[in-house]
N, C-alpha and C positions, 0 to 999 in steps of 0.2 A: 504494500500500500504506500509506503514512504517513497518508493521509487516511481510509482505510477502517478501519485498526486502530491508532489511536494508543496504545491501552492495551497492545498487544503490544510495540510499540517501547519504551515506557516500562518494561515488565516485563523485557524483555531487557536494557535499560540498567541497571536496578536489580540484576539478577542478576549481570551482568558486574562492576559496581562493587563489589558485595558480595564476589564472589570475589577481585577484586584487593585489596580492603582486608583480606580474610582472609589472603591470602598475605603481604601486607606485615606484618600483625600477627605471623604465624608467624616471618617473617624477623627482625623486631625482637626477638622473644623469644629466638631463637637467638643473635643478636648480644649480647643482654644477658647470657645465660648464659655465652657465651664470655668476655665482659669480666669477669664476676664470678669465673670460674675463674682468669683471668689475674691479677686483683687478689689472690686468695687465694694464688696461687703467689708473687707479688711480696712479699706480707706475710710469708710463711714465709721467703723468701730474706732479706728485711730483718732478720727476727728472728735468723736464723743469723749474719748478718754483724755485728749488734749484739753478740751473744754472743761471737763471735770477737774483736771489737774490745776488749770488756771483758777477756777473758782475756789478750790481747796487752798491754794496758795494765798489768795486774797483773804479767805476766812481765817487762815492761820495768822496772817499778819494782823488782822483785826483783833483776834482773840489774844494775841501776845502784845498788843499795844499797851503802853503805860496807862492810858485812860481806862481801857477795858479791864485791865488787871486791877487797877485801883478801885474801880467800881465793884468788882467781884470781891475783893478783899474787904471792902466796907460792908458789902451785903452779908458776908459771913462773919463779920465782927473781928477781922484780923487787923493787927497793927504791927509796927516794927518791933522787933524784940528789944527787951531791956538789956542793959549790960550784963546782968546776972544770968541771962538766958544764953549768952553767946559763949561758946567753947572754942578755944583756939587749939588746933591739933598741931603738935610739933612735927 
């Protein structure tokens, strides 16, 4: 058969190779879309976390400000220690 119809074998080979390459191309495109979707999700998550970090930094600065600490100390009845309450560690 190979000697009688070499063009038939070549045609079948080309068709099979084309089909395989087409399937590979479709699979690669699906993977590319999946990765693009995952990248977008990760970018959104990163943006949310950056925003949260910025808010937490501002809140930390507010909570550690002298005015806020003074107000909290006054609220809980705290005052500077007396000399007798201070211990010096050598």
